[in-house]
C-alpha positions as CSV (number, residue, x, y, z in Angstrom):
1,M,10.7,-15.4,3.6
2,P,11.4,-12.6,5.8
3,L,8.9,-9.4,5.3
4,N,10.6,-6.8,4.0
5,C,11.1,-2.8,4.0
6,G,12.1,-0.1,1.7
7,I,14.6,2.3,2.6
8,V,13.7,5.6,0.7
9,G,14.5,8.9,0.0
10,L,16.4,11.8,-1.8
11,P,19.8,10.8,-2.8
12,N,22.4,11.6,-1.2
13,V,20.9,11.7,2.4
14,G,22.5,9.1,4.5
15,K,19.9,5.8,2.8
16,S,22.9,3.7,2.0
17,T,25.2,4.8,5.4
18,I,22.2,3.2,7.4
19,F,21.6,0.6,5.0
20,N,25.4,-0.5,5.8
21,A,25.0,-0.1,9.4
22,L,21.9,-2.3,9.1
23,T,23.5,-5.1,7.4
24,A,27.0,-5.0,7.8
25,A,26.4,-5.1,4.1
26,K,28.6,-3.0,1.6
27,A,25.8,-0.9,-0.5
28,Q,28.0,1.8,-2.1
29,A,27.9,5.0,-0.1
30,A,29.3,8.3,-1.5
31,N,29.3,11.8,-1.6
32,Y,27.4,11.9,-5.0
33,P,23.8,11.1,-6.2
34,F,22.4,8.3,-7.9
35,C,25.6,6.0,-6.6
36,T,23.3,3.1,-5.6
37,I,21.5,1.6,-8.6
38,D,20.4,-1.6,-8.7
39,P,18.6,-1.9,-5.2
40,N,21.1,-3.6,-2.4
41,V,19.3,-6.1,0.0
42,G,20.3,-7.3,3.2
43,I,18.7,-9.5,5.6
44,V,19.1,-8.7,9.3
45,P,18.7,-10.5,12.8
46,V,16.0,-9.1,14.7
47,P,17.5,-8.1,18.1
48,D,15.4,-9.5,21.2
49,A,16.5,-10.1,24.6
50,R,14.0,-12.3,25.2
51,L,15.6,-14.7,23.1
52,D,18.8,-14.1,24.5
53,R,17.4,-15.2,28.6
54,I,15.7,-18.4,26.4
55,V,19.1,-19.5,25.8
56,G,20.5,-18.6,29.0
57,L,17.5,-21.2,30.4
58,V,17.4,-23.5,27.9
59,K,20.9,-24.0,27.0
60,P,20.4,-25.2,23.2
61,N,23.1,-27.0,20.5
62,S,22.3,-24.0,17.9
63,I,20.2,-20.0,18.3
64,V,18.1,-18.8,15.7
65,P,17.3,-15.4,15.4
66,T,13.8,-14.5,13.6
67,T,15.1,-11.6,10.9
68,M,13.8,-9.2,8.8
69,E,14.7,-7.8,5.2
70,F,16.1,-4.1,4.1
71,V,16.0,-3.2,0.4
72,D,18.6,0.2,0.2
73,I,16.7,1.4,-3.2
74,A,18.2,4.7,-5.1
75,G,17.4,8.0,-4.7
76,I,14.0,9.9,-6.2
77,V,13.9,12.9,-7.4
78,E,11.7,15.8,-8.3
79,G,9.8,13.7,-11.6
80,A,11.2,10.3,-11.5
81,S,7.4,9.8,-11.9
82,K,7.8,11.2,-15.6
83,G,11.2,9.3,-15.6
84,E,13.7,11.7,-13.9
85,G,16.9,11.0,-12.4
86,L,16.4,7.1,-12.7
87,G,13.0,7.1,-12.7
88,N,10.8,4.3,-13.1
89,Q,12.9,1.9,-12.1
90,F,13.2,2.4,-8.8
91,L,9.5,3.2,-7.9
92,S,9.4,-0.3,-9.4
93,H,11.9,-2.1,-6.7
94,I,9.7,-0.1,-4.2
95,R,6.7,-1.4,-5.4
96,Q,8.4,-5.0,-4.0
97,T,8.7,-3.6,-0.7
98,D,6.1,-4.4,2.3
99,A,6.7,-1.4,3.7
100,I,8.6,2.3,3.4
101,L,10.9,3.6,5.3
102,H,11.9,7.5,4.3
103,V,14.8,8.8,5.3
104,V,15.1,12.6,5.7
105,R,18.2,14.6,6.1
106,C,18.3,16.5,9.6
107,F,21.7,17.6,9.5
108,E,23.6,20.5,8.2
109,D,27.1,19.6,6.8
110,P,29.1,21.3,3.7
111,E,30.8,18.6,2.8
112,V,28.3,16.9,2.3
113,V,26.1,18.1,-0.6
114,H,22.4,17.7,-1.0
115,V,20.8,17.3,-4.2
116,A,18.3,20.7,-3.8
117,G,21.6,22.7,-3.2
118,A,20.1,23.3,0.5
119,V,18.8,21.0,3.5
120,D,15.0,21.1,4.0
121,P,13.5,17.8,5.1
122,L,9.8,19.2,4.3
123,H,10.8,20.2,0.9
124,D,12.3,16.6,0.8
125,I,9.7,15.1,2.2
126,E,6.8,16.4,-0.3
127,I,9.1,15.5,-3.2
128,I,9.1,12.0,-2.4
129,H,5.6,12.0,-1.1
130,T,4.4,13.5,-4.5
131,E,6.5,11.5,-6.9
132,L,5.0,8.6,-5.4
133,L,1.3,9.6,-5.4
134,L,1.7,10.7,-9.5
135,A,3.2,7.2,-10.4
136,D,-0.3,5.4,-8.0
137,L,-2.7,8.3,-9.7
138,E,-1.4,6.8,-13.3
139,T,-1.5,3.4,-12.5
140,V,-5.2,3.9,-11.0
141,E,-6.3,6.0,-14.3
142,K,-4.8,3.0,-16.4
143,R,-6.9,0.6,-14.4
144,R,-10.2,2.6,-14.4
145,S,-10.9,1.9,-17.7
146,K,-10.5,-1.9,-18.0
147,A,-12.4,-2.1,-14.4
148,E,-15.8,-0.1,-15.7
149,K,-15.7,-2.3,-18.7
150,A,-16.0,-5.4,-16.4
151,A,-18.0,-3.9,-14.1
152,R,-20.5,-2.4,-16.6
153,S,-20.8,-6.2,-18.0
154,P,-24.2,-7.9,-17.1
155,A,-22.4,-10.9,-15.9
156,A,-19.9,-8.9,-13.9
157,S,-18.8,-11.0,-10.2
158,A,-19.0,-9.2,-7.3
159,A,-14.8,-8.6,-7.3
160,Q,-15.0,-7.0,-10.8
161,K,-17.3,-4.4,-9.1
162,N,-15.9,-4.2,-5.9
163,E,-12.4,-3.8,-7.9
164,L,-14.4,-0.6,-9.8
165,S,-15.5,0.9,-6.3
166,A,-11.9,0.8,-5.0
167,V,-10.0,2.4,-7.8
168,L,-13.0,5.1,-7.8
169,K,-12.1,5.8,-4.7
170,L,-8.1,5.7,-5.0
171,Q,-8.4,8.3,-7.8
172,E,-10.5,10.2,-5.7
173,A,-7.4,9.9,-2.7
174,L,-4.7,10.8,-4.4
175,G,-6.1,13.2,-7.1
176,A,-7.0,15.1,-3.5
177,G,-3.3,14.3,-2.8
178,K,-3.7,12.1,-0.2
179,P,-1.9,8.3,0.1
180,A,-3.7,5.3,-0.6
181,R,-3.8,3.6,2.2
182,T,-6.1,6.8,3.7
183,A,-8.7,5.9,1.1
184,D,-12.1,4.8,3.1
185,L,-12.1,1.2,1.8
186,S,-14.0,-2.0,2.8
187,D,-12.0,-5.1,3.3
188,D,-13.1,-6.4,-0.2
189,E,-12.7,-3.2,-1.7
190,R,-9.4,-3.4,-0.3
191,L,-8.7,-7.0,-1.4
192,A,-9.6,-6.0,-4.8
193,A,-7.5,-3.2,-5.1
194,R,-4.1,-5.4,-4.1
195,D,-3.0,-6.3,-7.6
196,L,-2.4,-2.5,-7.9
197,F,0.8,-2.8,-6.0
198,L,0.1,0.6,-4.9
199,I,3.6,2.4,-3.2
200,T,1.1,4.9,-1.2
201,M,-0.9,2.0,0.2
202,K,2.5,0.8,1.8
203,P,2.7,1.7,5.7
204,Q,5.5,4.2,6.4
205,L,8.2,5.2,8.9
206,Y,10.4,8.3,8.5
207,V,13.8,7.9,9.8
208,A,15.4,11.6,10.5
209,N,19.1,11.2,9.5
210,V,21.0,14.1,12.2
211,D,24.2,14.3,13.4
212,E,25.1,13.1,16.6
213,A,24.1,16.3,19.0
214,G,20.6,15.2,17.5
215,I,20.8,12.0,18.6
216,L,19.0,12.4,22.1
217,Q,16.7,15.4,22.1
218,G,16.7,16.2,18.0
219,N,16.9,19.5,16.7
220,R,14.7,22.1,14.6
221,L,14.9,19.7,11.9
222,T,13.6,16.5,13.5
223,R,11.2,18.8,14.7
224,L,9.4,19.7,11.4
225,V,9.4,15.9,10.4
226,E,8.0,15.2,13.4
227,Q,5.4,17.5,13.2
228,R,4.4,15.9,9.9
229,A,4.3,12.6,10.8
230,A,2.1,13.7,13.5
231,E,-0.5,15.5,10.9
232,E,-0.3,11.8,9.2
233,G,0.0,9.2,11.5
234,S,3.1,8.3,11.0
235,E,6.0,7.6,13.3
236,V,9.6,9.2,13.4
237,V,12.8,7.2,14.3
238,R,16.0,9.3,14.8
239,I,19.3,7.8,13.5
240,C,22.7,9.6,13.4
241,G,23.8,7.7,10.4
242,A,27.2,8.0,10.6
243,M,27.5,7.2,14.3
244,E,25.4,3.9,13.6
245,A,28.4,3.1,10.8
246,E,30.6,3.1,13.3
247,I,29.1,1.3,16.0
248,A,28.4,-1.5,13.8
249,Q,32.1,-2.1,13.7
250,L,33.0,-2.6,17.0
251,E,33.0,-5.6,19.1
252,P,30.3,-6.0,21.6
253,A,32.5,-4.7,25.0
254,E,33.3,-1.9,23.0
255,R,29.6,-1.2,21.6
256,S,28.4,-0.9,25.6
257,E,31.2,1.3,26.4
258,F,30.5,3.2,23.3
259,L,26.6,3.3,23.8
260,E,27.0,4.2,27.3
261,A,29.3,7.2,27.1
262,A,26.7,8.6,24.5
263,G,24.2,8.0,27.1
264,L,22.2,5.7,24.4
265,E,20.7,2.4,25.9
266,E,20.7,1.1,22.4
267,P,21.9,1.7,19.0
268,G,19.3,3.6,17.1
269,L,19.5,0.4,14.6
270,N,17.7,-1.7,17.1
271,R,15.2,1.2,17.3
272,L,14.8,1.3,14.0
273,I,14.1,-2.7,13.6
274,H,11.7,-2.4,16.6
275,A,9.7,0.4,14.8
276,A,9.9,-1.3,11.4
277,Y,8.0,-4.6,13.0
278,R,5.0,-2.3,14.3
279,L,4.8,-1.0,11.1
280,L,4.4,-4.1,9.6
281,G,2.1,-5.8,12.5
282,L,4.3,-8.3,13.7
283,I,5.2,-10.5,16.4
284,T,7.6,-12.9,17.5
285,Y,7.2,-16.5,18.5
286,F,9.7,-19.1,20.4
287,T,10.7,-22.7,19.5
288,A,12.6,-23.7,22.4
289,G,14.5,-27.7,23.0
290,V,18.0,-28.5,23.7
291,Q,18.9,-28.9,19.5
292,E,17.7,-25.1,19.0
293,V,16.4,-21.9,20.3
294,R,14.3,-20.4,17.0
295,A,12.5,-17.0,16.9
296,W,9.9,-16.7,14.7
297,T,7.9,-13.9,12.6
298,I,4.3,-13.9,12.0
299,R,1.5,-11.0,11.9
300,R,-0.3,-9.8,14.5
301,G,-3.7,-11.8,15.0
302,T,-2.4,-15.2,13.3
303,K,-4.0,-18.2,14.6
304,A,-2.0,-21.5,15.4
305,P,-2.1,-24.0,12.3
306,G,-0.9,-20.3,10.3
307,A,2.4,-20.0,13.0
308,A,2.9,-23.3,12.5
309,G,2.9,-22.6,8.3
310,V,5.7,-20.9,8.8
311,I,8.0,-23.4,10.1
312,H,6.5,-25.6,7.8
313,S,3.8,-26.1,5.6
314,D,3.3,-30.1,6.7
315,F,3.1,-28.4,10.0
316,E,-0.2,-25.9,8.8
317,R,-2.1,-29.3,7.1
318,G,-1.4,-31.4,9.9
319,F,-2.4,-28.9,12.3
320,I,-3.3,-31.0,15.9
321,K,-2.3,-28.9,18.8
322,A,0.1,-26.6,20.2
323,D,1.7,-26.8,23.9
324,C,2.0,-23.3,24.4
325,Y,3.5,-21.1,27.4
326,A,4.4,-17.5,28.0
327,C,8.3,-17.1,27.7
328,D,7.7,-13.9,31.0
329,D,6.3,-17.5,32.8
330,L,9.7,-19.0,31.5
331,F,11.7,-16.3,32.8
332,R,10.2,-15.9,36.2
333,L,10.0,-20.0,36.9
334,G,13.4,-21.0,35.3
335,S,12.5,-23.9,33.8
336,E,10.2,-25.5,31.1
337,Q,9.4,-28.0,34.0
338,A,8.7,-25.8,36.6
339,V,6.1,-24.5,34.1
340,K,4.5,-27.4,33.7
341,E,4.5,-27.9,37.2
342,A,2.7,-24.5,37.6
343,G,-0.3,-25.8,35.4
344,L,1.1,-22.8,32.8
345,L,1.5,-25.1,29.7
346,R,-2.0,-25.2,28.3
347,S,-2.6,-27.3,24.9
348,E,-4.2,-24.6,22.6
349,G,-6.3,-25.7,18.9
350,K,-6.7,-24.1,15.9
351,E,-8.3,-21.3,16.8
352,Y,-5.9,-20.1,19.3
353,V,-4.6,-16.5,18.5
354,V,-0.7,-17.0,19.0
355,K,0.8,-14.1,21.4
356,D,4.3,-11.9,21.4
357,G,6.7,-13.6,23.1
358,D,5.0,-17.4,23.0
359,I,6.8,-20.1,23.5
360,L,5.0,-22.8,21.4
361,F,5.6,-26.8,20.6
362,F,3.3,-27.9,17.6
363,K,1.7,-31.8,17.2
364,F,0.8,-32.6,13.5
365,N,-0.3,-35.9,11.6
366,V,0.2,-35.5,7.7
């Protein structure tokens, strides 16, 4: 199952427009708050020029790109943590995602209403920031008494003591207005806190939704968001949701002409998908043969048996070794046979850490 990113923000900032362009789905997009109630989910192929080059050399019968899941979550308003708007229903949807893409409106348009009556990206960010913090703080406070009772028992386990330590550190950070991901937790404490499903523990990326004039150089509103993101150590991707929706409807040849005319090398949505990949610490490896060329998603640092398990659990359970070479060597030499003749195809064991762009063939026995 692909890892997923939840698209959040105030109502009417362009979330559903961006989601529609990403997925070619038809999430409802309209000029009024709360037009999205149930979260819309779309599976998106991850654009990767390396896959296209491998296909050109191997000429397989089928091609399967790797994918990422995007979830369009209804707009959050001030007071959501206390039930305002559609309240905690939406917060629960965010808890189920792996990362947060926070869409911020960075364009002026009197024809598109703003839920607060004026476009102010920092104020908008602060509303979302505060509501997510308050929701997490309530979760941590509820857990504290239970954690204290368990940790103070004479029979308390190390895990129970780690949970209390984690809860106390998290409560301190959240109470100071800082997201849970900034709390100074040990690895054991972080593991103990996992089942709290804290929203602000998730990595976050800002998506600045601009008009066409702001795509290349940004504007005064995007600069405010970029400054805020830099202070937090977050990344910002600029996207014109309206333009991306238009690009998504074009044929490939028309799309290239459109992008060239706009001075863009690739759609903004490609940059967003790649940024989300980085945010989640993901890389891609490939399997390549005449029957199929396929891209697979794994977390950076995954060892060969774990990478094999993404294909099938039997591959991981019965892992013997992996024949491996870099896609760059394939591009340079032109064929797998040439890679072999150059001595660049290796046999790797269980401790091999798979690299981005590896082409692997697994050998296993079950």
